[in-house]
C-alpha positions as CSV (number, residue, x, y, z in Angstrom):
1,X,8.4,23.7,18.5
2,X,7.7,19.9,18.4
3,X,9.8,18.0,15.9
4,X,9.9,14.5,15.0
5,X,11.4,12.4,12.4
6,X,11.1,9.2,10.3
7,X,14.5,7.6,9.8
8,X,14.2,4.5,7.5
9,X,17.2,2.5,6.3
10,X,17.5,1.8,2.6
11,X,18.3,-1.8,3.4
12,X,14.8,-2.9,2.2
13,X,11.5,-1.5,1.2
14,X,9.4,-0.5,4.3
15,X,6.5,-2.8,5.0
16,X,3.2,-1.6,6.4
17,X,4.5,-1.6,9.9
18,X,7.3,0.6,9.2
19,X,5.0,2.9,7.3
20,X,2.7,3.1,10.1
21,X,5.5,4.6,12.3
22,X,6.0,7.2,9.6
23,X,2.2,8.1,9.7
24,X,2.2,8.3,13.6
25,X,5.2,10.7,13.4
26,X,3.5,12.6,10.8
27,X,0.2,12.8,12.6
28,X,1.9,13.9,15.8
29,X,3.7,16.7,14.1
30,X,0.8,17.9,12.2
31,X,-1.5,17.8,15.4
32,X,0.9,20.0,17.2
33,X,1.8,22.2,14.3
34,X,5.3,20.9,14.4
35,X,7.8,19.5,12.0
36,X,8.2,16.1,10.4
37,X,11.6,15.3,9.2
38,X,12.7,12.4,6.8
39,X,16.2,11.2,7.4
40,X,17.8,8.4,5.5
41,X,20.0,6.2,7.7
42,X,22.4,4.7,5.2
43,X,25.4,3.9,7.4
44,X,25.1,0.1,6.8
45,X,26.5,0.3,3.3
46,X,26.9,-3.4,2.8
47,X,23.2,-4.1,3.2
48,X,21.8,-1.2,1.2
49,X,19.2,-2.5,-1.6
50,X,19.2,-0.7,-4.9
51,X,15.9,1.2,-5.3
52,X,15.0,1.1,-1.7
53,X,15.4,4.7,-1.1
54,X,13.3,5.5,-4.1
55,X,10.7,3.2,-2.9
56,X,10.6,5.0,0.4
57,X,10.1,8.2,-1.2
58,X,7.5,7.0,-3.5
59,X,5.5,5.4,-0.5
60,X,5.4,8.7,1.4
61,X,4.6,10.7,-1.6
62,X,1.7,8.5,-2.8
63,X,0.2,8.4,0.7
64,X,0.6,12.2,1.0
65,X,2.9,12.0,4.0
66,X,4.7,15.3,3.4
67,X,8.1,15.8,5.2
68,X,9.5,19.2,6.1
69,X,12.9,20.5,5.3
70,X,15.9,18.7,3.7
71,X,16.3,15.0,3.6
72,X,19.6,14.1,5.4
73,X,21.8,11.1,4.4
74,X,23.9,9.9,7.2
75,X,26.6,8.8,4.7
76,X,27.2,12.5,3.9
77,X,27.9,13.3,7.7
78,X,30.8,10.9,8.6
79,X,33.1,13.9,9.7
80,X,30.3,15.0,12.1
81,X,30.2,11.5,13.7
82,X,33.9,11.3,13.9
83,X,34.1,14.7,15.8
84,X,31.6,13.4,18.5
85,X,33.4,10.1,18.7
86,X,36.6,11.9,19.5
87,X,34.7,13.8,22.2
88,X,33.6,10.6,23.8
89,X,37.2,9.1,23.7
90,X,38.5,12.3,25.2
91,X,36.1,12.1,28.1
92,X,37.0,8.5,28.8
93,X,33.4,7.3,28.0
94,X,34.6,5.5,24.8
95,X,37.5,3.1,24.2
96,X,39.2,1.5,21.1
97,X,39.2,-2.2,20.5
98,X,39.7,-4.2,17.4
99,X,39.8,-1.1,15.2
100,X,36.3,-0.1,16.5
101,X,35.3,2.5,19.1
102,X,33.2,1.1,21.9
103,X,31.2,2.8,24.8
104,X,31.8,1.5,28.2
105,X,28.4,1.2,30.0
106,X,28.6,1.9,33.9
107,X,27.3,-1.3,35.4
108,X,26.1,0.5,38.7
109,X,23.7,2.8,36.8
110,X,20.0,2.5,36.4
111,X,18.6,4.0,33.2
112,X,14.9,4.9,33.2
113,X,12.3,6.8,31.3
114,X,8.7,7.4,31.3
115,X,7.6,6.2,27.8
116,X,5.0,8.3,25.8
117,X,3.1,5.2,25.0
118,X,1.1,4.0,28.1
119,X,2.9,6.6,30.2
120,X,4.7,3.8,31.8
121,X,8.0,3.9,33.6
122,X,10.7,1.6,32.0
123,X,13.9,0.8,33.9
124,X,17.2,-1.0,32.8
125,X,20.0,-1.9,35.1
126,X,23.4,-0.9,33.7
127,X,24.6,-4.5,34.6
128,X,22.1,-5.7,31.8
129,X,23.2,-3.4,29.1
130,X,26.4,-4.6,27.3
131,X,29.1,-2.4,26.0
132,X,28.4,-1.3,22.5
133,X,30.2,-0.2,19.3
134,X,29.7,3.5,18.1
135,X,32.1,3.6,15.2
136,X,33.0,0.5,13.2
137,X,36.5,-0.3,11.8
138,X,35.3,0.9,8.3
139,X,34.9,4.4,9.7
140,X,31.0,4.4,9.5
141,X,29.1,5.0,12.8
142,X,26.6,2.5,14.2
143,X,22.9,3.3,14.5
144,X,23.5,4.2,18.2
145,X,25.9,7.1,17.6
146,X,24.5,8.4,14.3
147,X,20.9,8.4,15.6
148,X,21.7,10.2,18.8
149,X,23.9,12.8,17.2
150,X,21.4,13.5,14.4
151,X,18.4,13.7,16.8
152,X,20.3,16.2,18.8
153,X,21.6,18.4,16.0
154,X,18.1,18.3,14.2
155,X,16.4,19.4,17.4
156,X,14.1,16.4,17.6
157,X,11.9,16.7,20.6
158,X,10.0,13.3,20.4
159,X,11.4,10.1,19.3
160,X,8.4,7.9,18.1
161,X,9.6,4.4,16.9
162,X,8.8,0.7,17.3
163,X,9.1,-1.0,20.6
164,X,11.9,-3.2,19.2
165,X,14.0,-0.2,20.1
166,X,13.3,-0.2,23.8
167,X,16.3,-2.3,24.7
168,X,18.5,0.2,22.8
169,X,17.0,3.2,24.6
170,X,19.4,2.9,27.7
171,X,22.3,3.2,25.4
172,X,21.0,6.3,23.8
173,X,20.2,7.7,27.2
174,X,23.8,7.2,28.3
175,X,25.0,8.9,25.0
176,X,22.9,11.9,25.5
177,X,24.1,12.2,29.1
178,X,27.7,11.7,28.1
179,X,27.4,14.7,25.7
180,X,25.5,16.8,28.3
181,X,22.4,17.0,26.0
182,X,18.7,17.1,26.9
183,X,16.7,13.9,26.3
184,X,13.9,13.8,23.9
185,X,10.7,12.2,24.8
186,X,10.7,8.5,23.9
187,X,7.6,6.7,22.7
188,X,7.6,3.2,21.6
189,X,4.9,1.9,19.3
190,X,3.4,-1.6,19.9
191,X,4.5,-4.2,17.3
192,X,2.0,-5.4,14.8
193,X,1.1,-9.0,15.1
194,X,-0.3,-11.6,12.5
195,X,-3.6,-13.2,13.0
196,X,-1.9,-16.0,14.9
197,X,-0.5,-13.5,17.2
198,X,3.2,-14.1,16.0
199,X,5.2,-11.1,14.8
200,X,3.9,-9.8,11.4
201,X,5.6,-11.5,8.5
202,X,5.2,-11.7,4.8
203,X,3.0,-14.6,5.0
204,X,0.5,-12.5,7.2
205,X,0.7,-9.5,4.9
206,X,3.8,-7.7,6.0
207,X,4.2,-6.2,2.5
208,X,5.1,-2.8,1.2
209,X,2.4,-0.1,0.8
210,X,3.3,-0.1,-3.0
211,X,2.2,-3.8,-3.1
212,X,-1.2,-2.9,-1.8
213,X,-1.5,0.1,-4.1
214,X,-0.7,-2.4,-7.1
215,X,-3.4,-4.7,-5.8
216,X,-6.0,-2.0,-6.0
217,X,-6.2,-0.5,-2.6
218,X,-6.8,3.1,-2.1
219,X,-4.4,5.4,-0.2
220,X,-7.1,6.9,1.9
221,X,-8.2,3.3,3.0
222,X,-4.4,2.3,3.7
223,X,-3.8,5.4,5.8
224,X,-7.1,4.8,7.7
225,X,-6.2,1.1,8.4
226,X,-2.7,1.8,9.4
227,X,-3.7,4.5,11.8
228,X,-6.1,2.2,13.6
229,X,-3.2,-0.4,14.0
230,X,-2.6,0.6,17.7
231,X,-4.4,4.0,18.0
232,X,-7.8,4.5,19.5
233,X,-9.3,7.8,18.4
234,X,-12.3,7.3,20.7
235,X,-16.1,7.0,20.1
236,X,-15.6,3.7,18.0
237,X,-14.5,5.8,15.0
238,X,-13.4,3.7,12.1
239,X,-13.7,5.6,8.8
240,X,-11.6,8.8,9.0
241,X,-9.8,10.9,6.4
242,X,-6.4,12.3,7.0
243,X,-7.5,15.7,8.3
244,X,-9.8,14.0,10.9
245,X,-6.9,11.9,12.1
246,X,-4.8,15.0,12.5
247,X,-7.4,16.7,14.5
248,X,-7.8,13.8,16.8
249,X,-4.4,12.4,17.1
250,X,-2.7,12.2,20.6
251,X,0.1,10.0,21.5
252,X,-1.5,9.1,24.8
253,X,-4.4,7.2,22.9
254,X,-2.0,4.7,21.4
255,X,-2.6,1.3,23.0
256,X,0.1,-0.5,24.8
257,X,-1.4,-4.0,23.4
258,X,0.0,-5.3,20.2
259,X,-2.6,-4.8,17.2
260,X,-3.4,-7.6,14.9
261,X,-3.0,-7.2,11.2
262,X,-6.5,-8.3,9.6
263,X,-6.4,-8.3,5.9
264,X,-10.2,-8.7,5.9
265,X,-10.6,-5.4,7.7
266,X,-8.5,-3.7,5.2
267,X,-10.7,-5.2,2.3
268,X,-13.8,-4.1,4.2
269,X,-12.4,-0.6,4.7
270,X,-11.2,-0.3,1.1
271,X,-14.8,-1.3,0.0
272,X,-16.2,1.4,2.0
273,X,-14.0,4.1,0.6
274,X,-14.7,2.7,-3.0
275,X,-18.5,3.2,-2.3
276,X,-18.0,6.6,-1.1
277,X,-16.1,7.6,-4.2
278,X,-18.1,9.5,-6.8
279,X,-18.5,7.6,-10.2
280,X,-16.3,10.0,-12.3
281,X,-13.6,10.0,-9.8
282,X,-13.8,6.2,-9.6
283,X,-13.6,6.1,-13.4
284,X,-10.4,8.0,-13.3
285,X,-9.0,5.7,-10.5
286,X,-9.9,2.6,-12.5
287,X,-8.2,3.9,-15.6
288,X,-5.1,5.0,-13.8
289,X,-4.9,1.5,-12.1
290,X,-5.5,-0.3,-15.3
291,X,-5.6,1.6,-18.7
292,X,-6.8,-1.5,-20.6
293,X,-10.1,-1.1,-18.9
294,X,-10.9,1.6,-21.4
295,X,-11.0,-1.1,-24.1
296,X,-14.1,-2.6,-22.5
297,X,-17.2,-1.3,-24.2
298,X,-19.4,0.9,-22.0
299,X,-17.1,0.3,-19.1
300,X,-18.1,3.4,-17.2
301,X,-21.8,2.3,-17.2
302,X,-20.8,-0.8,-15.1
303,X,-19.2,1.5,-12.3
304,X,-22.5,2.2,-10.3
305,X,-23.2,-1.5,-10.3
306,X,-19.6,-2.8,-9.6
307,X,-18.7,-0.3,-6.9
308,X,-21.3,-1.8,-4.4
309,X,-19.5,-5.1,-4.7
310,X,-15.9,-4.1,-5.1
311,X,-13.4,-4.5,-2.3
312,X,-10.4,-3.4,-4.5
313,X,-10.0,-1.7,-7.9
314,X,-8.8,-5.0,-9.3
315,X,-12.2,-6.4,-8.5
316,X,-13.9,-4.3,-11.2
317,X,-12.7,-6.4,-14.2
318,X,-13.5,-9.7,-12.5
319,X,-17.0,-8.4,-11.7
320,X,-18.0,-7.4,-15.2
321,X,-16.0,-10.1,-17.2
322,X,-17.8,-13.0,-18.7
323,X,-16.3,-16.4,-18.7
324,X,-17.2,-19.5,-20.6
325,X,-18.1,-22.4,-18.1
326,X,-16.0,-25.6,-18.6
327,X,-19.1,-27.7,-18.6
328,X,-22.9,-27.3,-18.2
329,X,-25.5,-29.7,-16.8
330,X,-28.4,-30.9,-19.1
331,X,-30.7,-28.4,-17.3
332,X,-28.2,-25.6,-17.7
333,X,-28.0,-26.3,-21.4
334,X,-31.8,-26.1,-21.8
335,X,-31.7,-22.9,-19.8
336,X,-29.1,-21.3,-22.1
337,X,-30.9,-22.3,-25.2
338,X,-34.4,-21.0,-23.8
339,X,-32.9,-17.7,-22.8
340,X,-31.1,-17.2,-26.1
341,X,-34.5,-17.7,-27.8
342,X,-36.4,-15.5,-25.2
343,X,-33.8,-12.7,-25.6
344,X,-34.1,-12.8,-29.4
345,X,-37.8,-12.2,-29.1
346,X,-37.5,-9.2,-26.8
347,X,-38.5,-5.9,-28.6
348,X,-37.3,-3.7,-25.8
349,X,-33.7,-4.4,-24.4
350,X,-33.8,-2.9,-20.9
351,X,-33.5,-4.1,-17.3
352,X,-37.2,-4.6,-16.5
353,X,-38.2,-6.7,-19.6
354,X,-34.9,-8.7,-19.4
355,X,-35.5,-9.5,-15.8
356,X,-39.1,-10.5,-16.6
357,X,-38.1,-12.8,-19.5
358,X,-35.2,-14.3,-17.5
359,X,-37.2,-15.2,-14.4
360,X,-40.1,-16.6,-16.5
361,X,-37.7,-19.0,-18.3
362,X,-35.9,-19.9,-15.1
363,X,-39.1,-20.8,-13.3
364,X,-40.6,-22.7,-16.2
365,X,-37.4,-25.0,-16.4
366,X,-37.2,-25.2,-12.5
367,X,-33.6,-24.1,-12.6
368,X,-32.0,-21.8,-10.0
369,X,-30.7,-18.2,-10.2
370,X,-27.3,-19.8,-9.6
371,X,-27.9,-21.7,-13.0
372,X,-28.9,-18.4,-14.5
373,X,-25.7,-16.6,-13.6
374,X,-23.6,-19.6,-14.7
375,X,-25.0,-19.6,-18.2
376,X,-24.9,-15.8,-18.5
377,X,-21.6,-15.1,-16.9
378,X,-19.7,-18.3,-16.4
379,X,-19.8,-17.7,-12.6
380,X,-22.5,-18.6,-10.1
381,X,-22.8,-15.1,-8.9
382,X,-22.2,-11.5,-10.1
383,X,-23.5,-8.1,-10.7
384,X,-27.4,-7.7,-10.9
385,X,-28.0,-9.7,-14.1
386,X,-30.6,-7.5,-15.8
387,X,-28.7,-4.3,-15.4
388,X,-25.5,-5.8,-16.5
389,X,-27.2,-7.4,-19.6
390,X,-28.8,-4.1,-20.4
391,X,-25.2,-2.5,-20.5
392,X,-23.8,-5.5,-22.4
393,X,-26.4,-5.1,-25.0
394,X,-28.8,-7.6,-26.9
395,X,-26.2,-8.8,-29.4
396,X,-23.4,-9.1,-26.9
397,X,-25.6,-11.2,-24.5
398,X,-27.0,-13.5,-27.4
399,X,-23.2,-13.9,-28.5
400,X,-22.2,-14.9,-25.1
401,X,-24.9,-17.5,-24.9
402,X,-23.8,-18.9,-28.2
403,X,-20.3,-19.3,-27.1
404,X,-21.5,-21.0,-24.0
405,X,-23.6,-23.5,-26.0
406,X,-20.9,-24.1,-28.6
407,X,-18.4,-25.1,-26.1
């Protein structure tokens, strides 16, 4: 059976790049009917951030990346690591220095493996790999020892992680060999870059999935977007649900080139998912995102209009909300007065007569549609005005124009 793991450290809340690693491990496991294990690597006690582990669990739960089996905390397994440290000391592979235990790397060795990403052979000369600590003076293991021991004991068959761990892989291979254990298959994912092709940082959007959730992005869009950061499912596919991703996923289809984080693409993709969402479901999503939306009169009637223009859930309020412009030109003032009078004279308040009356006034005064939107909504653009005004109601529309003229 194939078995993989996601092993975050609670020294921070995972950003979208770390979460992509979890997603690829999950897709790999589900595609092969294998297991996906979550392991909390909390041996660096001094750097642990309060609430980080809870955030990790919340991210995976919200996205629907379900792990199998029990979550292991490395801090609860110290006796296990000490046992294997003693074994390496007894074999003469490890030595003590400055209260810590070190591994002596044979400088004549060549460490090599065929990586699962790109199927490329990677080699390191032992002379280029420094001796390294496996147990610190505080009694806690380093990443190298705890990671290898846990992967072996948990029967991890495939280690899928970021390419920043490539330089550590020779150390891990030597530990596996020193214990006499079989190696897992190593696959190192390309690092996500910002638009300027530098390493993804917070200024580029290297934020937590929870941040994007709170900005109004849908989990389906985030999963889809993250999956395409380095993976090519073929046939120019872009919009895919989780089941389709699982059906198509193969580690060999991950590109060796570094993907670019493009927030505009994420916005576009989220908009596509919003448009595919049925109105009653979108209503529930909006209310969950912002319960105060329920206070907007007839808000659910705006949903069919707004969803065609929304990129995120947070756009809904901005699209339907009216503002009072700071100032109006003389022509805009004339337009507002003329529209107010024309609307008062309308015997039927529905989209077609509203549109006819509005365009008639606009053309008579020689103003633009930008002027119309400005006096009606306070913005030079917006939802189709006649449908919006119909939902807003005659009294609400006239009241808005009176406020505009008063200011």
